[in-house]
Structures are given as C-alpha cells and as structure tokens.
N, C-alpha and C positions, 0 to 999 in steps of 0.2 A: 803640223808634225803630232799628231796625238801619242803620251806617252805609257810607258809597261805598266805594265799594272802595278808590278814589285818592284819597286821604288824606293831610293834617295836622291839628292837634290839637294845642293847647296845652294847660298845664292849670299851677295849685299847688297845692302840698301848703303850707295857710296855715297846721297847725300845726307847722309844723317852718321857713318861709320857703326853700323850695329848690324852684324851677319847674324845667318839664320839657317836651317836646313830640317826639311820636310819631307820624308819616311810615309811611303804609301804603301799600304798590303793586296794585296785583294784577291789572285784565284791563292797565293800560297797562305795567305791565311783561314779562306778557308779550311785547307788540307789539314791545318796545325789545329784545328778544331773538330774533325772530321777525326780526329785519331782515338780523340774519348769526350764524356757526357760532360759539361762543362754549362752549370744553370747561367743565368745572365751577367751576374754583376761577381763572378770568378772570371766569364768574362772580359771585362771589363782592368778585373786587376791583370790577364794575358797580354792582352792587347798592350798596355802598360810596358809588364816587364821583356817583350818582345820587342816596341818602339827604343826604348831604350838602350835594348844593344846591339840596338839597328847602327844606331847613333855613337854608342863608345863605337862597337866595330868601324865604321865606317874610318874613325881614326885615325886605326894602332898603324903605328908609321912602316910595323914588319911582320913578314911572317910568324900569323898568331889568329889568337881566339880569346875573346871579352868575357866571361864568363858571371851571368849574374843569381847567383843561389841563396837562400833562406830557405833553413831548418828550422822549424818550432812545433811547437804542443794545444795548436786551435783551428780553429776547420778546415786550415792550412798547413799540411804539415812537412811542406815541401814546393816549393819555387826554384821552377830557375832559369837561365836564356841564357843561352850562348850565339852570337856570329861572327861567322873567323873574319880570318883583309877584307879577301875578296866575298863577305857577302855573303857566308853562309848561313841562317839559320837556323835553330832548333829552341822552339823552347814551348813549357810542360806547367801544372799545379799538381799535385797530387794534395787533391783533399783528406775530410778522416770526417767523413758524412755519421758523424755518431755528437757530428759538435753543429750546433748551428748557427747564421750568421744573425746582426738585428737589419730590419727595417733600412738599405740605403748605410750598406759599411763601412770605414776607413780604415786607412793599414795597417793600426790598430789591433783590429777588427780581423784583419785578415790571421797576424799573428802577434798578439800579447803576450809572446815569449817570441827569442829568436836573433837571429842573425843578419841584417843582408851585407853582404861580404861581397868585393868586383875581383874582380879575379883577372888577370892577360898575360895569357903566354906568350913569350917569346918561343917559335919554334926555333928561333936562330940560337942561341943559349943555351936555348932548354933551360930557360927559369921563369920564376911565376911571380911577378909585386899579386899582393894581396894590400890589398885598405878595407874599412869597415865603413861601408853604410851610414849615419846615423837614421836612423827609420823615425826623422823631424815633420807633419806633415801628416796634412786626410790623405793622401795620394805618394806614391810612389813617385810619380810624376813631382809632387811637390816639395818631395823626401830630395830627389836631384838635383833640382834647383836649388838648393840649400847646398847637395853638391858638390856644383857646377861651380856657383860662385862663391864658393870656398880652394878646388882645391884649383883651378885655373885664373882666381880672383879677377872674376869680368862679374857685373850683376846679368840672371842670368833667367826666363820664366819659360817653362813648358805648356806646353799644350799637346793631350793627346784622346782620340774621341775612339769609343768603337762599338759597333755595331756586331750581326751574325758575319755580316758582311762584308767590312771590310776591315779595316783602321787607319788613326791617320793621323800623322803627327807634325805639331811642327813646336822650332824652337830662336830661343832670339836671344843674344849673346851681345852687350854695350860694350865694344870698345874705346883707348881711352881716349881717340880723340873729339869721339861720339858729344860731349857737350861743349863742344870746343866749334865743332857743326852747326850746332842748334838744342841748343837748353833743354830745350822743351826736344828735343825729337825720343825722345826713351822712353817718355810718359804718354806720347800722343800714339807709337805708335804699339805700345803694351794695351793701351784702355783701343784701341781698331782691334787687332790680336781678340782680345779677350768678348769680344764685344762678336767679331762675326770667325774665328776660327771652328770654333764648336759647327753650327750649320756648311762652313766650309770645307774639312776635313772630313764632314759626316757624310759628302753625297758620294764615298766608295771612292771616285777616282779611275772608273777606268773610262781608257778610252780619253778623259781629261788632263787638259796638255799643263805644266804645273807653272805655267809661264803666267797662266790666265787664273790658277787658283792663285796664286802671288799679286799678279797685276787687281783682282779682287778685295782683296788684303787689303797694298798698299796703294790703292788709285796714286797718291801724289809725289811719289818718291823713285828715283833712280833706280831701276834692280837688274841687278850684273848677276845671270841666273849661269853656274858652272852646270860640268858635263856630271847627268845622268848616271848612273849607276845601277844598273839590277843589285833586285834581294832574291836569293835560292832559295827550297828549300835543301835545307843542312843533312836532311834523311834518308838521305839515298840508301841501298841496303847498301852493306859492304861483307862480304864473309868475307876478303881477306885480313883487313882489318878484327879478324874474332880471332879467326885462326893464328893468328899473328898474336892475340893475348889468348892464343891460352894454349900456345908454342913457352908464353913467358910463364905460366901459373907451374912448365912441370909434367911429364905424362905421370911421375907418379898423384900428383893429385887432380890430374882431370881423369885415371883409367880411378880413384879411388872413389868420388861422383860415380861416375859409370857403373860400376857394383852395387852403389848406391839405389839411382835412380833407372837403370838400365838403358837410357840415355841421355847427352848430354847437352839440355835446355843453358841459352844466356839467350837474357833477356834485356834487351834496350829502352831503362828505363824512359830515356823524352822522348827516344821513337813511338815506345811502347812498338816494338818488333818480339818475334820471339825469331831463334837461332838455335836450329838441332841436329845435336848430331850425333849419329846410333854408332854401336863399337866399331865397326867399318867403314867408317869416316875419321875417326878419333886416329884409327891403326894408321890411313894413307895420310892422314899428320902430321905425327910421332917418324912417322919411314920413308917418306916422302921426300 
C-alpha cells in the first residue's frame, strides 16, 4: 500500500537500538511555496524549518503547538514554522530583498543577527515553554542535531532534502543500549544514511512506501515501522478566529482603525491571507 504524500512516520532499528523518524511533504510543500516567491536557497532553509517543526510537533504529549522562530536583520528578517500536536503545519520566510546572499549560503548568512527560539505551547495549561536553540552549525539541521544532543541527551543525526516539489527529512537517534547490541552499529547506519539519504529523500515520496525507503537505506537491519500520521495544512481560513481576535481588541480600538482606514484589514503573515471587515461587518461583530 502506498503512503500518503504528506506524512511523518517513526521507526526503530531493533537489532541496533536506534530510533528514527521520516518526514515527507509533497502537495502541502507546494502549497506552502505557492504563497510566496522563494528563490532556491531560501526554499532549502524553509524546508528545514518545516520538517523540523513536524518532528517536534509530532512529539507533543498534549494539545498544543511547537513554534520555531528567528527574527533578524539579514537577508531573512523573519522565519517561522509551527506545527500542532495533530500535525497542522504552517511555515514562511520573510526576505529583505535589499540584502543579498553569497553562493552556497550557510545559516549565518541568512541570520547574521537574531536568535532561534523554540516555543512549546500547551493548550491545556495555557503555559508556554521557550528555549533558545544556538545557531551552531552550517545548516538549521545541524543546529537541531546539537540541540537534540543536549536536550534529549541522545546522539542525533538529521538530514533534510528539499526540491521545488517535495521535502524529505530523516532523523536518527542512538538509544542507550545501542553500543551493547553493536559497538559499530551507530557509525555504520550514519554512513549508510549519509551516502543514500539525500537521493532517497529527494525522490519526492508521492506514492512511495516508507517501508521501501527504509529498507533501501538499512537493508541489513530489523526495521519496526510504526503507524504513519498525515501532515495537513494549518492555513485553512478561519474568520471565526479573526472575529474572536477583534473582540479581544475591543470595539473602541477596532472602530478607531475603521475611522482611519475605512475598512478593518487583518493580515495573516504566516499564511499570507488577508481578512477585510467593513463598518457593517464590525457592527454585526459587536452587536451580535
């Protein structure tokens, strides 16, 4: 049976005590790209943001959201990706077109200043947990390898491959008993993945079975594949949420904006969607 086109799937190499996860985005990735014009180098960065957000969001133990965000003063002034516990994904980059990138840019060329903040939102408690992810490494994937090494205290390796058609990501983590099962196992699977993952992840994934992908990557290992979970678009329009936000602002502030502009405009920056409310619309909101 073929896998859905947008998914994430966990697995375990049982003979080695190494766990992993695959993220594959196809139609959803093309939908995200269609919302803005992204040159190739920026697409690669956005693909890393999107896939890492899915990896973290899929691990949430409570209703909530994982948010990755960088604000800076370089070629990218804002980068954000968020993924809910039920895998609704949003992602975007905001470019400063007056600033150029060198050929083959690294993460520091995109963000010469700025901090990468990971926020975990818990809807049950209304509490947020924030941590700073050091921009250590040439790519966002390398930054998160180091972050997972420290936060989860397990050696981690992460590969992300991005094309205009798809994003593929593979993460491997060495569990405590891995060396007991095979002292050379971790080094071996890293070498295999480093050699084959870019090509395998770059095939697009639509209609491809994840089991076949993993078998091609790790042909000599015992793979236990868990249930795949679909990733969906988090950018469906919701006037109800915007109306709730306007009510939170209060009638006085909203009517002041109306008096200045003639219409109340609310722009969803991540999804690049605009909501417009006329004076009659605002009257109905506050009188309803």
